N, C-alpha and C positions, 0 to 999 in steps of 0.2 A: 265978499260977495262973488268975486270971480271964482273962488273955490266952490262956493255953494252952487253957482250957475253950472259949473262943470259937472258937479255931482248930480244935479237934477237932469242935465242932458244925458249923462251916462245911464241913469235909471230909466229914463224914457227910451233910450236905445235898447237897453236890456229887455224892457217890457215888450217893445215892438218886435224884437228879433229873437227873443228867447221863449216867448209864449207864456201861457198861464201856468204850465207845470213848473217852469223855472221859478216863477214868482212864488208859487205855493210851497215848493219843496227845497228850493235853494240849489238844486242840481237837476240836470236833465234826467229823465227816467230811462231805465233800460227798457228795451222792447223785445219781446219774444213772440214770434208767430209760429203756430203749428197749423199747417194746411194739409188736411186729409184729401182723399180722392173719392168722389162718389158717395158722400155722406149726406143723407136726407136731412135737411134742416128741421123738419117737423118733429124729429126725435129729440130735440133739445129743449122742448117745453111741453106743457100739457096740451092735449092728452097723450101725444106721441111718446113722451118720455116714460110712460108707465110700462111700455112693452119690453124694454130692455134696460138693464142696470148700467148707467153711465155715471159713476160717482164723481169723476173729475169734471165732466161737462156740468153736472149739477153744482159742483163747487164753484165753477166760474159763474153760473147763473145766480147763485145765492150771494156771492161776494162782488159781483160785477153787474153787467148789463147783458141781457139776451135780446137780440133783435128778432122779432116775431115774423117779419116780412122781409127777409134778406134773399136776394136773387143773384144767380149767376148772370153775367152779361153774354154768355154763350155756353150752352149746355154740352160742352165737350172739353177734354183736358187742356190742350195747348192754347186755343183761343181764349178760354176763360182766364187762364193764368196770365196770358198776354194782357188782358184787360186790367187785371189786378196789379201787375208790375208796372204797366205804363200809365194807368189812370185814364185810359182812353177807350171808347167804344171800339169794337173790333172792326167796324167798317172804316174807321179813321186810320187804323194801322194796317188794314188789309190783311188781318189774321183770319184767313178764310177757312182753314182746316188744320188738322193736326200736323201737316207738313209745312204749311205756309203761315208763319207767325211773325214774331219780331226779329229784327236784325240783331246780330250778336252784340253790336255796339250801342244798342238802345239804352238810354239813361233811365234807370229804375229809381224808385224811392229809396232803395238800399244804397245806391250810389250817392244820393244826396246826403243821407245820414253819414256815410263814410267821409264825404267831403266837408262835413260840418262837425268833425271831431268824434264820431262814433267808431268804436271797434266793431267790425261787422263780420258775420260768418253766415254762409248759406250752405246747407247740406241736405241730402235726400233728394226727393223728386223736385226738380225745378220746372222743366218742360214748358218753356215759353218762347224758345228760339226756333226759328225755321230749320228744317232739315231732318227732323226725327220722325219716329213711328215707322210702321211697316210699309212696304211697297203696296200691299193690298189695301191698306187704309187710305193711302193718297189716290190710288187708281179708282177705288170705289167712289171717292169724293169727286174726282174729275169727271167720271162717266155717269153721274147721277141723272143727267138728262136723257141718257140713252133709253129708248123705249123697250127695255127688257126687264124682266123681274127675276132676280137671282138671289138665293139665300147667301148672305155674306158672313153670318156669324154661326157659331155652333149653338145647338139647342141648349138653353140654360138648364143646368143640373146642379144638385147639391151633393157634396162629397164629405163624408165624415172620416177624419183621420185621428190616430192616437187614442189617448185615454184621458182620465181626469188629471193626469200630471202633465199633459201636453199643453203648454201655455204659449210658447213662442212659435207661432206657425209661420207668419210672414217674416222670414229670416232677414231679408234686406231692410225692412223697416226697423226691426229691433236692433240691427247692427247700426243704423243711422241714429236711432234714438240713444243708443249707448255712447255713440261719438258725441252727440249733442250734450249729453249729461257730463261726459268727461271734459268737454270744452268749457262748460259752465264752471266746473269745479277747479280745473287747472288753469284756465286762461281768463275767463270773465271775472272770477272771484279775486284774482291777483291784479287785475287791471285798475288803474285810476281813471280810465275813461268810461263814459257810459257805453253800453254795448247794445248791439241789435243782432239777434239770432233768428234765423229762419230755418225751420225743419219741415220738409215736405214728405208726406207719407203716400204709399200706394194704397193702403187699406182705406175704406172697405171695398175698393174696386175688385171685381171678380178676377179670378186667376185664369190663366190660359188653360184651355182644355187640351192636355197633352196628347190624348188619343187621336185628335184631329190633325196632328202633324205640326211641322214647324211654322206654317203660315196661320195657324189658328189664332183667333182672337180670345178675349177673356169672357168665358161663359160658365165658369165653374165657381160656385159659391162654396168655399172650403173652410171648415172649422173643426174644432175638437169638442168632445163632450164637456170639457171644462168651460168653454165659452158658451155653450148652449145652456148651461145652468143659469146664465145671466139673463136668459130670455123667458118672459112669461108667455108660454105657449097658448094659454087660454085667452090671451088678449090679442093674438094675432088675427087680424081681419083678412078675410078672403075678398079681394076686390071684385066688384061687378065689372063685367065686360059687355060691350056692345057686340051684337053679331057682326061677323066680318062684313056682311052685306050692307050693314048700316054705318060702317065706319067712314069717316072723312077719307078722301082718296090718299092724302099724305100719310095718315095714320095706318091705312091699309098697307101701303108700301113699306112703312117702317116695321110693322108687325111681320110682314112676310120676309123682308131682308134680314131681320133679327132672328129668323127661324122660330117664330112663336105662333105660326098659323096652324100648327098641328094640335092634336088633342093633349090637354093637360088635366090630370085628375086634381081634385081639390087637395089631396094629400101632397101632390108634387108642388103645387103652388104654395101651400103653407110651409112646406119644407124649405123651399127656396127663400121665402121671406124670413123664416126663423134663422137660417144659416147667415143671411145677410145681416140681421140684427146682431148675431153673435160676432160677426166680423167687425161691426161697429164697436162692440164692447172691447175687442182687442185693441182697436185704434184708441179708444178712450184710455186704456191702460198705458199706452205710450205717452199720451198727453199727461197722464198722472206722473210718470217717471220724470218728465221735464219739470213739472210744478214742484215735485218733491226735491229735486236737485236745487232749485231756486230757494226753496225754504231752508234746506240743510245748509246752504252757503250764506244765509242771511241776506240774500239778494231780493227775495220775493216782495218785500214791502216797498221797494222802489223800482219795481218792474211792471210794465204793462204787458199782460199776457192776452194774446188773441188766439181764438180757435175758429177756423172756418174750413171751407172746402171749395174745390173748383166747381162742382156741380153736385146734383143728387143722384139718386138711383131709383128707377121705376119699380124694380122688384116685383114684376108681374102685374102692376097696375096697368090698365088699358091694354092688356094682353101683350106687354112688352117688358123687356128687362133693359139694362144699360141706361143711357141718358139720351141725348140727341132729340129731345122733345121739350115742348114748352109746358107740358103738364106739370103739376106742382111737385110730384115725386122727383122729377128730373131737374127742374129749374130752381127749386128752393134750396138754399144752403144754410148751414149753421153759421152764426156769427155771434160769438160771446167775447166780451172784452172786460177785463178788470185791471185795476191799477191804482196808484196813488192819486188822490184827489178826485176819484171817480165814484159815481153812485153805486150803491150795493142793492142787490135784489130788484133791479129795474128791468121791467119788461117793456121794450121800446116797440111801439106800433107803427112807427114811420116806415114807409117803403124805402129800402136801401138796396144797394148792389155792390159788387166787388170793386167797381171803379172808385167807390167812395173811400177805399182803404188807402190809396196813394196820398190824397190830401190829408187824411187822418193821421197817417204816419208822420208827415212833415209837421202838422199842427202840434202833435204831441211832443215832438222834438224841438219845437220852437223855431222851425225853419219856414221862412216865407215861401208860399206856394208860387211857383213860377210856371209859365207856359199855359196853354189852353187845355185844361183838364176837363174830362167829362163828368167827374164825380165831385162831391161836396163833402167837406170834412164832417165826420160824425162826432168830433170832439164836443161841440155844444150839447149834443144829446147824452153824452157820457159824464161830463164834468159836474161836480157839485157846485161849481162857480156859476154865477149868472152874468159875469162880466164878459159877455160875448157880444159882438156887433149883431144887430138884427138882420140876419140874412135869410131870406125866404128860400127854403128848400123846395125843389120840385115835388109835386104830389104824384109822381109817376116813376116807374123804372122801365128800362129798355133791355131786352135780351134779343139776340139774333143768332141764326145758325145757318152755316153754308157748307157743312161737311157731308159725310157719308151717311147712309141709311135713311136719308130724307131727300126726296127728289125735287126739291125747290127751296130756294132761299126763304127763310122763315123769320118773321119779325113778331115779337110779343111786346105789347104795351100793357103794363099793369097800372091801373089808376082806380083808387077807391075800391068798390066792390067788383069792378069789372076786370076781366082779362080779355084783351083783344089780340087775336092772332091773324096775321095776313101773310100772303105768300107771293113770291116772284114779283110780278108787275102789278098785283092787286086786282087783276082782271081774269087771268087765265085759270086761277085756282080759287075756289070759294073761300072766303075768310071764315073765322069762327069767333064767337063771343060767348063768354061764360060769366055767370053771376056767381062769384065765389062765396057770397053770403048764403045763398039758397042751394047751391050746387057745389059742395066741396069736392065731390068726386069727379066733377067736370065731365058729366055724361049727357048734359042737355045743352046743345048749342042753340043760343037764342038770338043769333045774329039777324034773323028775319022777323023776330018778334019785337025787337027794339031797333028799328032803322035809324032813329035819331041818335042813339048812343053809338051805333056803328059809324055814322057819318062824322060825329064829333071826335071819336077816338082816332079814326083814320086821318082826319085833318090834323089832329095834334101830333100823331106819329110823323106825318110828313113835314112838320116843322122841326122835328128832331133829326130825321134822316130821310133823304129822298130815296126811298127804298126801291122804286122801279129802276132808278139809275144804278144803284148799288147792285141789284140783282143782275142787271145786264153786264156790269163789270165782272162779276163773279163768273158769269156764263162765258165771257171772252177768255178770262183767265183759265178756266177749266179746259177749254179747247186748246189753247196755246200750250199749257203745261202738259196736257196728254200728248199732243203732237210731238213736242220735244222729247218726251220720254219714249214714245214709240220709235221715233227716228234713231234714238240712241241705242236701241236694241237691235236694229238691223234685221237680219234673217231670224234672229231668236224671238222676235215679237210674238209670233203665234204660240210658241211653246210656253213662253213666260205668262202671257195673259190667260191662257187656259188653265194654269196651275196656281192661280191665286186662291184666296179664301173661298171664292165662289166656284171652285173647280168642279164640284159635284154637279151643279146645275149647268155651268157653262159647257161642260164636255158632253152634255146630252145632245147639243146641236151646235158644234163649234162654228161651222160656216154661217149659220143664221145669226149667231151672236156677233161674229166679226163683221158681218154685213150691217147689222144694226148700228155698230160703232161707226162704220164707214159712212152710213147715211147721216148720222148725227154730225160727223165731222165735215162732210163734203156736200151733203144735200143731193140735188139732182145730178151734180157732176159724177157722183158715185154710181148712179144708175147707168150712165154711159160706160163707166168702168166695168160694171158687172156684165153689160152686154158685150163689151169687147172681150172679156175673159171667156164668155160663152162661145163666141165665134172662134177664139183661139183653141 
């Protein structure tokens, strides 16, 4: 009896601490995540998947689960990845922009896997720790409240290189993909431990426009004829644009600072979109190389494979490229998951976001979730098993943005058919409301047509985040961070600030732009400073 009791207690312990996968397969599954950059999630299922051939995305969708409504928690590189790695909304970790994200010693879900017996490896683009990205990027974020309007990005362009034999264009990504596959063959396959591998890609993020100099951002959509053959050009849609005069003030600011306010021909827009889709096809091939290496080593059947992205890409929707927007092209991300004990061919309609991946990784590995996480495990939505506790998932997702190219903190709540977007303190900038069932292109703001919906969603949002308080905190941070940076430059300040990415517009009237910054920093005190300088 004592032996039997001990055995039962042991089994209970294993079930509680090793999770459903352990009980189903007898061993913890391996985990492989491939995270791309700027991949529009709508391309991973119908009808978007028709426009470009993505065979390995399709493979994951057919043999696993595809999430039809997966969102980033912040539509920019570093904060979105901070949310994924920490499992917390960006206002909780104060991941305000590409420069201000997580501390280097932050505990990630990968750390938990390693502490619980997993062999772990992270390679490629990580980008979730503070201190990276260009000076221009951080200064533009800090000064977003300054009342000037300067183009910060290069005009988006498409560039064709090579010929039909030019396959490996994004050299850095291919180098890291090769490293990942070698690690699978040489290390993971020889290990007796379960393993967790993360591969971060740059694609399909636009490339830097070299002709604009060393401070240029990424505004070139670059590909070869080989990848363009993967795109069905006749299915490329030309997005409708509102007139600049009819744009929401935040969208107007973004369109201008992204250098998209000029004239674009229909051929230019179609070319940019085609080249972007071709870049997605190249990223898909890298995913395929990882999947093939798992299959070749006999590891695939006991490996959970996840494909996702930090955010999407507007690709000239709403007269913008890049991300930094709550419109669907920017905020929707791919999320496809397959693995042992999981459903096949499942199209999941639940609203989910990147913070859900942290508890999901731990759940898959049979590790008890600790701490106050913002997300909820997706495992019950994935598993063939019904033996999960009845836990009500929220019927909303939150995304927020506090960085450059947008001149107010932005908060998006998606719930049901509605997308509610509000800004700053909720009063100084008008909110927006879109009915995504009737208005998939998000061209008709119905916030005044449905005041009850507006009030309800704003009230719900405030139970999740006290957004006026957060906006005020970001405003203070921006001023303090900019002041410290300015002081660190001393006499070099004027030269440095005039030669950032916005240099073409800034140098048209350096004195006026510097005074605009001073008024933002010092208010009326600076008017006295200007008068004193005038007398001197």
